[in-house]
C-alpha positions in Angstrom: -28.4 -9.2 42.6 -30.6 -9.2 39.5 -29.1 -10.0 36.0 -29.3 -6.5 34.7 -27.5 -5.1 37.7 -24.8 -7.8 37.4 -24.1 -7.0 33.8 -24.0 -3.3 34.6 -21.3 -3.8 37.2 -19.2 -6.1 34.8 -19.2 -3.4 32.1 -18.4 -0.7 34.6 -15.3 -2.5 35.9 -14.2 -3.5 32.4 -14.4 0.2 31.5 -12.6 1.2 34.6 -9.7 -1.3 34.0 -9.4 -0.4 30.4 -9.1 3.3 31.3 -6.6 2.6 34.0 -4.4 0.7 31.6 -4.9 3.1 28.7 -4.0 6.2 30.8 -1.3 4.5 32.9 -3.1 5.6 36.1 -0.8 6.2 39.0 -1.1 3.6 41.7 -0.1 4.5 45.3 0.3 1.5 47.7 -1.4 3.1 50.7 -1.8 -0.2 52.6 1.9 -0.8 52.4 2.7 2.7 53.7 0.2 2.3 56.5 1.7 -1.0 57.6 5.3 0.4 57.4 4.9 3.9 58.9 7.9 6.2 59.2 8.4 9.8 60.5 7.4 12.7 58.3 8.6 16.2 59.2 7.8 19.5 57.5 11.3 19.5 55.9 10.1 16.7 53.7 7.8 19.0 51.8 7.7 22.6 53.2 10.1 25.4 52.2 8.7 28.0 54.6 5.7 29.1 56.7 3.6 32.2 57.0 1.5 32.7 60.1 -1.6 34.9 60.2 -3.6 35.3 63.5 -7.2 36.1 62.5 -8.7 39.2 64.1 -11.2 38.4 66.9 -14.3 40.5 67.4 -17.9 39.7 68.2 -18.7 40.2 64.5 -16.3 37.5 63.3 -16.1 34.7 65.8 -15.4 31.4 63.9 -17.3 28.2 64.6 -16.0 24.7 64.7 -14.5 22.8 61.8 -14.4 25.7 59.4 -13.5 25.4 55.7 -10.7 27.6 54.3 -10.4 29.3 50.9 -7.4 31.3 49.9 -7.4 34.1 47.3 -4.6 36.5 46.3 -5.6 39.1 48.9 -8.0 37.3 51.2 -8.6 34.4 53.5 -12.2 33.1 53.4 -13.4 31.1 56.4 -16.8 29.3 56.2 -18.4 27.5 59.1 -21.9 26.0 59.4 -23.7 29.4 59.7 -21.5 32.1 58.2 -18.8 33.1 55.7 -16.2 35.5 56.8 -13.5 37.3 54.8 -10.2 38.3 56.3 -7.2 40.2 54.9 -4.5 37.7 53.8 -1.6 39.7 55.1 -2.8 41.2 58.4 -5.6 38.8 59.3 -7.9 41.8 59.8 -11.6 41.1 59.5 -13.1 42.6 56.3 -16.7 41.5 56.0 -19.3 38.8 56.3 -20.8 37.5 53.1 -24.5 38.1 53.7 -26.1 36.0 56.4 -28.4 33.2 57.5 -32.1 34.3 57.3 -35.4 34.1 55.6 -35.3 37.7 54.5 -34.4 38.6 50.9 -30.8 37.6 50.2 -30.5 35.4 53.2 -29.4 31.8 52.9 -30.7 28.6 54.6 -27.2 27.1 54.9 -23.5 27.8 54.0 -23.7 24.4 52.3 -22.2 25.6 49.0 -18.8 26.8 47.7 -16.6 29.6 46.6 -15.9 29.8 42.9 -12.3 30.9 42.3 -12.9 31.3 38.6 -15.5 34.1 39.1 -14.8 35.2 42.7 -18.5 34.4 43.5 -20.1 32.6 46.5 -22.9 30.1 46.3 -25.0 29.1 49.3 -28.1 27.0 49.7 -31.2 29.0 49.4 -34.8 28.5 50.6 -36.3 27.7 47.2 -34.5 24.5 46.1 -31.7 26.7 44.8 -28.2 28.0 45.3 -28.0 31.8 45.8 -25.1 33.4 44.0 -23.3 36.3 45.7 -20.7 38.7 44.4 -17.3 39.1 46.0 -18.7 42.1 47.8 -21.6 40.0 49.2 -24.4 41.3 46.9 -26.9 38.7 45.6 -26.4 38.5 41.9 -28.3 35.3 40.9 -30.2 32.2 41.7 -29.4 28.7 40.4 -32.2 26.1 40.5 -30.9 22.6 41.6 -32.3 20.0 39.2 -34.6 17.3 40.7 -34.2 18.7 44.2 -36.9 19.9 46.7 -36.3 20.5 50.4 -39.4 18.5 51.7 -39.0 16.0 54.4 -40.1 13.2 52.1 -37.5 13.9 49.4 -34.7 11.4 49.1 -32.8 13.3 46.4 -30.6 15.3 48.7 -27.4 17.1 47.6 -24.6 17.1 50.2 -21.5 18.9 48.9 -21.3 21.4 46.1 -18.3 22.6 44.1 -17.5 24.0 40.7 -16.1 22.5 37.6 -15.5 25.8 35.9 -17.0 29.3 36.0 -20.5 28.2 35.0 -20.8 24.4 35.8 -21.7 23.1 39.3 -21.2 19.6 40.7 -22.7 18.0 43.8 -23.0 14.6 45.3 -26.3 13.0 46.3 -26.7 11.4 49.7 -27.5 7.7 49.5 -30.2 7.8 52.3 -32.0 4.6 51.6 -29.2 2.5 50.1 -30.7 2.4 46.6 -30.1 5.9 45.4 -29.3 5.7 41.6 -27.3 9.0 41.4 -23.9 9.6 42.9 -23.0 12.9 41.2 -25.2 15.6 39.6 -23.6 18.1 37.1 -25.6 21.2 36.1 -25.1 24.7 34.8 -26.1 28.0 36.3 -29.5 28.0 34.6 -30.3 24.8 36.4 -29.9 22.6 33.4 -28.8 19.1 34.1 -25.7 18.2 32.0 -24.8 14.8 33.3 -25.3 12.4 36.2 -22.8 9.8 37.5 -24.6 6.7 38.6 -24.1 5.2 42.0 -22.5 1.7 41.7 -22.7 1.0 45.4 -26.4 0.5 45.9 -27.6 -2.2 48.3 -31.0 -3.1 49.6 -29.5 -4.0 52.9 -28.5 -0.4 53.6 -30.6 0.9 56.6 -32.3 4.3 56.1 -30.2 7.1 57.4 -28.0 10.0 56.3 -24.3 9.2 55.9 -22.2 12.1 55.1 -18.6 12.5 54.1 -18.8 9.5 51.8 -17.8 11.6 48.8 -15.0 14.3 48.7 -14.1 16.8 46.0 -10.6 18.2 45.2 -9.1 20.7 42.8 -5.7 20.7 41.1 -4.4 22.6 38.1 -7.9 23.8 37.2 -9.2 20.2 37.2 -11.9 18.7 39.5 -11.6 15.3 41.1 -13.7 13.2 43.5 -13.4 10.0 45.5 -15.9 7.8 47.2 -14.9 6.0 50.3 -16.0 2.6 49.0 -13.7 3.0 45.9 -9.9 3.1 45.8 -10.0 5.4 42.7 -9.8 9.1 42.5 -11.7 10.2 39.3 -11.3 13.4 37.3 -14.7 15.0 36.5 -15.4 16.4 33.0 -18.6 17.9 31.7 -19.5 14.7 29.9 -17.6 11.9 31.6 -15.4 10.8 34.5 -11.9 9.4 34.1 -9.7 7.4 36.6 -6.8 9.5 37.8 -5.1 7.9 40.8 -5.6 4.5 42.6 -4.7 4.4 46.2 -4.6 0.7 47.1 -6.0 0.1 50.5 -6.3 -3.7 50.1 -7.7 -5.2 53.3 -8.3 -1.7 54.8 -10.8 -0.8 52.1 -14.3 0.2 53.4 -17.4 -1.7 52.2 -20.9 -0.2 52.5 -22.1 -3.0 54.7 -19.4 -2.5 57.4 -18.7 1.2 57.1 -20.1 1.9 60.6 -18.4 -1.1 62.3 -15.5 -0.5 64.6 -13.0 -2.2 62.3 -9.6 -1.0 61.2 -10.2 0.7 57.9 -8.6 3.6 55.9 -11.1 6.4 55.4 -9.7 9.2 53.2 -10.5 12.7 54.5 -8.5 15.0 52.3 -6.6 14.6 49.0 -4.1 17.3 48.2 -1.9 17.5 45.1 0.8 19.9 43.9 3.3 19.7 41.1 5.7 17.7 43.2 3.6 16.0 45.9 0.4 14.1 46.6 -0.8 14.0 50.1 -3.7 12.3 52.0 -5.2 13.0 55.4 -7.1 9.9 56.5 -8.6 8.1 59.4 -7.2 4.7 60.4 -7.2 2.5 63.5 -9.8 3.6 66.1 -10.4 6.7 64.0 -6.9 8.0 64.6 -5.7 10.5 62.0 -2.8 9.8 59.6 -0.9 11.7 56.9 0.5 10.2 53.7 3.0 12.0 51.5 3.9 10.8 48.0 6.8 12.4 46.2 6.1 12.3 42.4 9.8 12.6 41.6 11.2 9.9 43.8 7.9 7.8 43.8 8.5 7.5 47.6 5.4 7.1 49.8 5.7 7.9 53.6 2.9 7.5 56.1 2.8 8.7 59.7 0.3 9.3 62.5 -0.9 12.9 62.4 -2.0 13.4 65.9 -1.6 17.1 66.9 0.3 17.8 63.7 3.3 17.1 61.6 6.6 17.8 63.4 7.8 21.3 62.3 11.5 21.0 61.5 11.4 23.9 59.1 11.5 26.6 61.8 10.9 24.5 65.0 7.7 26.3 65.6 4.1 25.1 65.7 3.2 21.6 64.3 1.3 21.6 61.0 -2.0 19.9 60.0 -2.6 20.4 56.2 -6.2 21.1 55.3 -6.4 22.7 51.9 -4.1 23.3 48.9 -4.0 26.4 46.7 -1.4 26.1 43.9 1.8 25.6 45.9 0.4 26.9 49.2 -0.7 24.3 51.7 -3.0 25.8 54.3 -4.0 24.8 57.8 -5.3 26.1 61.1 -3.9 26.1 64.6 -6.2 26.8 67.6 -5.0 29.3 70.2 -6.0 26.9 73.0 -3.5 24.4 71.5 -0.9 27.2 71.2 -1.1 27.7 75.0 -0.4 24.0 75.5 2.5 24.1 73.0 4.1 27.0 74.8 3.9 25.2 78.1 5.6 22.1 76.6 8.2 24.0 74.6 9.5 26.7 76.8 13.1 26.3 75.6 12.0 26.5 72.0 9.9 29.6 72.6 13.0 31.6 73.5 14.5 31.1 70.1 11.4 32.1 68.1 12.2 34.9 65.6 11.0 38.4 66.5 8.5 38.5 63.6 6.7 35.6 65.2 6.5 36.9 68.7 3.1 38.5 68.2 1.6 35.0 67.7 2.6 34.1 71.3 0.2 36.9 72.5 -2.8 35.1 71.1 -5.5 34.4 73.7 -7.0 30.9 74.1 -10.5 32.3 73.2 -9.2 34.1 70.0 -9.9 33.0 66.5 -7.5 30.4 64.9 -4.1 31.1 63.5 -3.9 30.4 59.7 -0.7 28.7 58.7 0.3 28.9 55.1 3.1 26.7 54.0 5.1 27.3 50.7 5.9 23.9 49.3 9.2 22.7 48.0 9.6 22.6 44.2 
């Protein structure tokens, strides 16, 4: 490590520690919770559930690992090739937001985001840009991505995009060669760079290759946050700086860049979810098993359990729940019909007591689209 780099890191951690103390950053002992796991049920944080089977037709078949966005009237499902809009109450398919294609208005990838400030969609275009679409799916703009070109030799590659507000966009930059200087890029809709966040985890020993999911973005109360898997701090992003927000202490389970691909027991945060009362994490642990951590802000109590097929539903004794996204006090997840069939076989006695309004869910076929589960959180 050269002298300049060493001094840079010292000043960074001095700044980080000063901010943590000055702002009384919340510290969550995630290692302790992981080592002392206890049962979590939906009664710990869920008031009630709403179930919405999504309509299934040839025009709206949903791919693997979709992303969910929730609006007042709609459910937006985005997979790797398409963005589909469903009615929030009935689950009926409404429309597809444009399409993949080289033709005018087509996008190269659904790599992008939905902006809940403006109701607009942004997807990666063919000309080093983000294409902006209206809520109705009409192309209404093009946003140049600073310093980016989609050539095979370019090592400045954005991975995830999100919004800071109605007009400001944030993305992380993949650290392909291990020495990428930029971690985050912040720019406006005219393509003007506003700020970059430097990458403090550069290493010459990093072998070339694309490693995704090393940075995650989260929204809460109109604020934008991010975490990087090599750092125990969740930062708040502003237009001119970042600030420490929460520290989730992993201690010996923290991931280092050098061993991130090794089969060792580490905690790898997947989702961070926050409401007025709760903070929750979905994360990978031993042998890439999935776990759920729930922190109650009022009691300062942290509970951690293995997630498996879902959190045990003691709210209405129906389907288990896997939280994926949070919208205000609505925590949203998906349940696959093929898993529903298995659940019915294993819970025949419980099926008999399911309320009449939920009986239609039992008619879902294994090949149908997923069931969206919306939980209303306790206050």
